[in-house]
matplotlib code that plots the C-alpha trace (Angstrom):
import matplotlib.pyplot as plt

x = [13.4, 11.2, 14.7, 16.2, 13.2, 13.4, 16.9, 16.5, 13.7, 16.3, 18.4, 15.9, 16.1, 13.2, 13.8, 10.8, 12.4, 15.4, 14.5, 11.9, 9.3, 7.5, 8.6, 10.7, 10.9, 9.7, 11.5, 8.8, 8.4, 9.5, 5.5, 4.5, 5.9, 4.5, 1.1, 2.4, 3.2, -0.5, -2.1, 0.0, -1.3, -5.2, -5.2, -2.8, -5.6, -8.2, -11.0, -11.6, -9.9, -10.1, -8.1, -5.4, -1.7, -1.7, 1.5, 3.6, 2.0, 3.3, 6.9, 7.3, 5.8, 8.6, 11.3, 10.2, 9.9, 13.7, 14.8, 13.5, 14.3, 17.7, 17.9, 16.6, 18.7, 22.0, 20.9, 19.9, 23.7, 25.3, 23.4, 24.2, 28.0, 28.5, 26.0, 25.7, 22.0, 19.5, 17.4, 16.6, 20.2, 22.0, 21.1, 21.3, 24.7, 25.4, 23.9, 25.7, 22.2, 24.5, 28.1, 29.4, 30.2, 27.0, 26.1, 27.5, 24.8, 22.0, 22.1, 22.0, 19.5, 16.0, 18.0, 16.9, 13.4, 14.6, 15.5, 12.4, 12.2, 13.9, 10.2, 8.6, 8.7, 11.6, 10.4, 9.3, 12.9, 14.5, 13.1, 13.6, 16.7, 16.8, 15.3, 17.6, 20.5, 18.9, 18.0, 21.6, 23.2, 21.1, 23.1, 26.1, 29.6, 29.7, 27.9, 25.5, 22.3, 21.2, 23.6, 21.8, 18.8, 17.4, 18.2, 16.8, 13.4, 13.0, 14.2, 11.2, 8.6, 10.5, 10.9, 7.3, 6.5, 8.9, 7.3, 3.9, 5.1, 7.2, 3.8, 1.8, 3.9, 3.1, -0.1, 0.8, 1.2, 0.3, -2.7, -3.3, -5.3, -2.4, 0.3, -2.0, -2.0, 1.2, 1.8, -0.7, 1.3, 4.6, 2.8, 1.1, 4.8, 6.1, 3.2, 3.9, 8.3, 6.9, 5.7, 9.5, 11.0, 9.4, 9.5, 13.6, 14.6, 11.8, 12.0, 9.5, 6.2, 5.2, 4.9, 2.3, 0.1, 1.8, 1.8, -2.0, -2.3, -0.6, -2.8, -5.9, -4.7, -3.1, -6.9, -9.3, -7.2, -7.1, -10.9, -11.5, -9.4, -11.5, -14.0, -12.6, -9.6, -12.4, -11.1, -7.9, -9.7, -11.6, -8.9, -6.6, -9.3, -9.2, -5.5, -5.7, -8.5, -6.7, -3.5, -4.7, -5.6, -3.1, -1.1, 2.9, 3.2, 4.5, 5.0, 1.9, 0.2, 1.8, 0.4, -3.2, -3.7, -1.6, -3.4, -2.2, 1.5, 0.2, -2.4, -3.9, -8.0, -7.3, -5.4, -7.7, -10.9, -8.3, -7.3, -11.2, -12.0, -9.1, -10.3, -13.8, -12.5, -13.9, -10.7]
y = [-43.1, -40.5, -38.4, -39.6, -38.1, -34.8, -34.2, -35.3, -32.7, -30.1, -30.4, -29.7, -26.4, -24.6, -22.6, -20.4, -19.1, -19.3, -16.7, -14.5, -15.5, -16.6, -14.6, -16.4, -14.3, -11.3, -11.5, -10.0, -11.8, -10.0, -11.0, -7.9, -5.9, -8.0, -5.9, -3.2, -4.4, -6.6, -3.2, -1.3, -4.3, -4.3, -0.5, 0.5, -0.9, 0.3, -1.9, -5.0, -8.2, -9.4, -6.5, -7.3, -8.4, -11.3, -12.8, -9.8, -9.2, -13.0, -12.3, -9.4, -10.7, -13.7, -10.8, -8.9, -12.2, -13.0, -9.7, -9.6, -13.3, -12.5, -9.1, -10.4, -13.7, -11.5, -8.8, -11.6, -13.5, -10.0, -8.9, -12.3, -12.1, -8.3, -7.5, -10.7, -10.3, -13.5, -14.9, -18.0, -17.7, -17.5, -19.8, -22.5, -21.2, -21.8, -25.3, -26.5, -27.4, -24.5, -24.1, -21.0, -23.2, -23.4, -19.8, -18.6, -21.0, -20.5, -16.7, -15.7, -18.8, -16.8, -14.6, -17.4, -15.6, -12.8, -15.1, -13.8, -10.1, -9.0, -9.4, -6.3, -2.9, -0.9, 1.6, -1.3, -2.9, -0.1, 0.7, -2.8, -2.5, 0.5, -1.4, -4.5, -1.6, 0.3, -3.2, -4.1, -0.7, -0.7, -4.9, -4.6, -3.7, -0.5, 1.8, -0.7, 1.9, -0.1, 1.8, 5.2, 5.5, 8.3, 6.3, 3.1, 5.0, 6.8, 3.3, 1.0, 3.5, 4.7, 1.0, 0.4, 3.5, 1.8, -1.1, 0.2, 2.6, -0.2, -2.5, 0.4, 0.9, -2.3, -1.5, 2.0, 5.7, 7.2, 9.0, 12.0, 9.5, 7.4, 9.5, 10.0, 6.6, 6.5, 9.3, 7.0, 4.2, 6.1, 7.6, 4.3, 2.6, 5.7, 5.2, 1.4, 2.2, 4.2, 1.4, -0.4, 2.5, 2.8, -1.2, -1.1, 2.2, 4.1, 6.8, 8.1, 8.3, 11.8, 9.3, 7.3, 10.5, 12.9, 10.4, 9.5, 13.2, 13.8, 11.0, 12.6, 16.1, 14.2, 12.4, 15.2, 17.1, 13.7, 13.5, 15.8, 13.6, 10.2, 10.0, 6.6, 8.7, 8.7, 5.2, 7.0, 9.8, 7.1, 4.8, 7.7, 8.9, 5.3, 5.4, 8.5, 7.1, 3.9, 6.0, 7.9, 4.4, 2.4, 0.9, 0.2, -3.0, -2.0, -5.2, -6.4, -2.9, -2.8, -6.2, -5.1, -1.7, -2.1, -5.4, -8.4, -8.8, -8.8, -5.3, -3.7, -3.0, 0.5, -1.0, -4.0, -1.5, 0.1, -3.3, -4.8, -1.5, -1.7, -5.6, -4.3, -1.4, 1.6, 3.0]
z = [175.5, 176.7, 177.6, 174.3, 172.5, 174.2, 173.5, 169.3, 169.4, 170.9, 168.6, 165.7, 164.3, 163.4, 160.1, 160.4, 163.9, 162.2, 159.7, 162.6, 160.2, 164.2, 167.1, 169.8, 173.4, 172.4, 169.4, 166.9, 163.2, 160.3, 158.9, 160.8, 157.9, 155.1, 155.7, 153.8, 150.5, 151.0, 151.4, 148.3, 146.3, 147.3, 146.7, 143.7, 140.6, 139.4, 139.5, 141.5, 142.4, 139.1, 137.6, 140.1, 138.0, 140.2, 138.7, 139.9, 143.0, 143.5, 142.5, 144.7, 147.8, 147.1, 147.1, 150.2, 151.7, 150.8, 151.9, 155.3, 156.0, 155.1, 156.7, 160.1, 160.1, 159.3, 162.0, 164.6, 163.8, 164.4, 167.5, 168.9, 168.1, 168.7, 171.6, 173.3, 172.2, 173.0, 169.9, 168.1, 166.2, 168.8, 170.6, 168.2, 167.9, 171.6, 172.0, 168.7, 166.8, 164.3, 163.5, 162.0, 159.1, 158.4, 158.4, 155.1, 153.1, 155.9, 156.0, 152.4, 151.2, 151.5, 148.6, 146.1, 146.1, 144.5, 141.3, 139.2, 140.3, 137.6, 135.9, 137.8, 136.7, 137.2, 139.7, 142.0, 141.5, 142.6, 145.5, 146.7, 145.9, 148.2, 150.7, 151.0, 150.8, 154.2, 155.6, 155.2, 156.4, 159.6, 160.7, 159.1, 161.6, 160.0, 160.1, 161.9, 162.4, 164.8, 167.0, 166.2, 168.2, 165.8, 162.8, 163.8, 165.1, 161.8, 159.8, 160.4, 159.2, 156.4, 155.1, 155.9, 153.1, 150.4, 151.1, 150.6, 147.4, 145.8, 145.9, 144.5, 141.7, 140.7, 139.0, 137.5, 138.8, 142.4, 142.6, 145.5, 147.8, 147.7, 148.2, 151.8, 152.3, 152.2, 154.7, 156.9, 156.7, 157.9, 160.6, 161.7, 161.7, 163.9, 166.2, 166.6, 167.4, 169.8, 172.1, 171.1, 172.6, 176.0, 176.1, 175.1, 176.8, 178.8, 176.0, 173.7, 176.0, 173.7, 170.5, 172.3, 171.6, 169.1, 166.0, 166.6, 166.9, 163.6, 162.0, 163.2, 161.3, 158.4, 157.4, 158.3, 155.9, 153.3, 153.8, 150.5, 148.6, 149.5, 152.5, 153.2, 155.0, 157.5, 159.0, 160.0, 161.6, 163.6, 164.6, 165.5, 167.9, 169.5, 169.9, 171.8, 173.8, 174.5, 175.3, 178.1, 179.7, 179.6, 182.1, 181.6, 180.1, 176.8, 174.8, 175.4, 174.8, 171.4, 170.6, 172.2, 170.4, 167.3, 165.9, 164.8, 163.1, 159.1, 160.3, 162.5, 161.9, 160.1, 157.5, 157.0, 156.3, 153.4, 152.4, 151.7, 150.2, 147.7, 147.1, 146.1, 143.7, 145.7, 147.4]

ax = plt.figure().add_subplot(projection="3d")
ax.plot(x, y, z, "-o")
ax.set_aspect("equal")
plt.show()
């Protein structure tokens, strides 16, 4: 009885891991990118929480989630098929829990979440379209951007920029402080990628101090626009201090120094400031 129970459970497919909403064996979930549109939604409107366009935010959040879930599942399949990479989708195919005939239905399924996105402002919709195209270019066999190291390093910072930008535009035109926040988000994701480069290839160690230094200089230049950029000043100094003391377990350090999958403490501060309408 016990053996049968374990076997039946072993043939169950976890949809959260299939679409990478949950991590698996060191594979990070796509949820870490949801922090960027949430940040843009929180700081975009003029005024406090009650002034937010919640219906647009819900539609936008569904669209971003659908694009990310689709693109991560597609990328996992192609990584397994073309490179033999170990991931949850490939493991399900290898064990027989899934067969290739399931994939034309399962992989695009999250795109159903995009159906209401025609209600979004045109500017946000166009940036979401650009975001989805770039995600596809990263995965598909030709030109498969994941083979190109510089493209791969800069891709996720640019995607973080796009996700934050399109969310900011949901509530109107951009102000100078919001443009500064976009630059902060871009540099933070570059910093996160430095850990990935070290973890996977032993390259990019200079980025561990370079990007916090750039963030520090950027925040100092932005302080005349808003005193709340002091948050980035403080956290950039803390990161520079931690980098000097760290060891060589870069996967653990990435999780420890960068914060939770959705936010680091720095962006949580900006989010709270946006929610109360003071940013």
